C-alpha positions, 0 to 999 in steps of 0.5 A: 267250225266249232267244236263243242267238247266235255271237259275231263274229270281228272285234271293237271295241277294248277301250275305257276301261271299268274293267278285267275283274271275273269275278265281275260276268258273268252265268252265275256257275256258269261262273267256274271254267271262265271263269278256266282258259281266260283264264289259259291264253290269257294265259300262251300269248300272252304266253310264245310269239307263234309258238305262240299264233299257230298255236294260235289259227290266226292269220295273219301279219297278225293277230299284234296280236290275240295282244298283245291277248290278253296284256292280257286281265286289265288291258285296259278293258272294254265291254259285250259288245253293243259288243264283237261287231261283224260282219255280224249285229251290224251289222244287229241294231244294239243301239245304235239300239233304243229303250230297251224293246227295249234292255231286252228285248235285254239279258234275252234275248240270250246270246252263246257264246264260246270264252273266256267260255262265254257272256255277256249282251250288257251283260256287260262284257268286253275285246276278245279273239281266241279262238274256239270251234274253238280247241284249247289245250295244256292244256285242249283243244278248247274246244268240248268243254271247255265241255259239262259247265259249260254243261251245268250253267248252261244249263237254269236260264238257258233257263228255261221259255220259247222258246229261238232257237238262231241259232248257228253249228256251232262254237258249237252244240258247247259245248251241246245241249238236251236233252229237255225244253229241246230240245222248246222250241228252235228252231234256224234257217237261212236259205234263198236262193230263186231261180227257175231255168229256172222251177224254185225252188231253194233254197241256204244263204247264209253271210254273208247269213245272218248278216244276215238272222238279226241283221234278224230278232232285231232285229224280234222285240225291237222288236215286244215279241213273246214266243212261248212255244214254236217253234210260235208263233215260226213265226207271230210271224215270219210276222206279221213278214213273214218266210216260214218253213218248220218241221219239227216234230221226229219225236220227243220231245226234240227241237228244232225245225227253221225255214227262214227263205227270202229272195228278195233277198240284202242 
């Protein structure tokens, strides 16, 4: 099982680990594309703070993020699973997993990123600021920039098992499963169910969507479940106590769509 995650906007400090070693990152086929984004981002932030702030979409209060980017080649690193914080990662709580679940997380979780393309949670990276929605002056919109490099490496990364896609829309732009891979891919959204005048109403949630996805991934890791495809995933999640509505694709070469329905938001 391969689980595709979005990064978090907020990130922990880089820490005191050794500086970035690009050759140590997973998906080595992305090395050239990563170096190009990294070099342009560092140069932009070092040369013109105002332009960098505009390009990165940062408020005045987040100006310090620019200085963080300037130091990307020399800053300390820590595992990506520690760098990414926020609602989904708080709910996932990788640090508290037992040893077996941590090993499963290291093998199955892949975090998409505007800077790195994608990294595994054990890859050591510095803290940074660069979302997939950024349009760099030289390389252009990162969502489009990453499509070709990701298309080269993702089929192999996906292997022959289930692909569970929990990314937000900005990050799905970088890679969309196709053909046979799409047929074993399941994308998930979280819906909040409420009774209004005796009639069930379902609405998309945002903040709590992330928390539910984090808990769901944690439950899968802890259970040791290894669903081979979307249909098995639906049964696995229901066995773990989730209410799941599944929609099999109408045509070949399309991904499954799953709705996880919650009645309590927390």
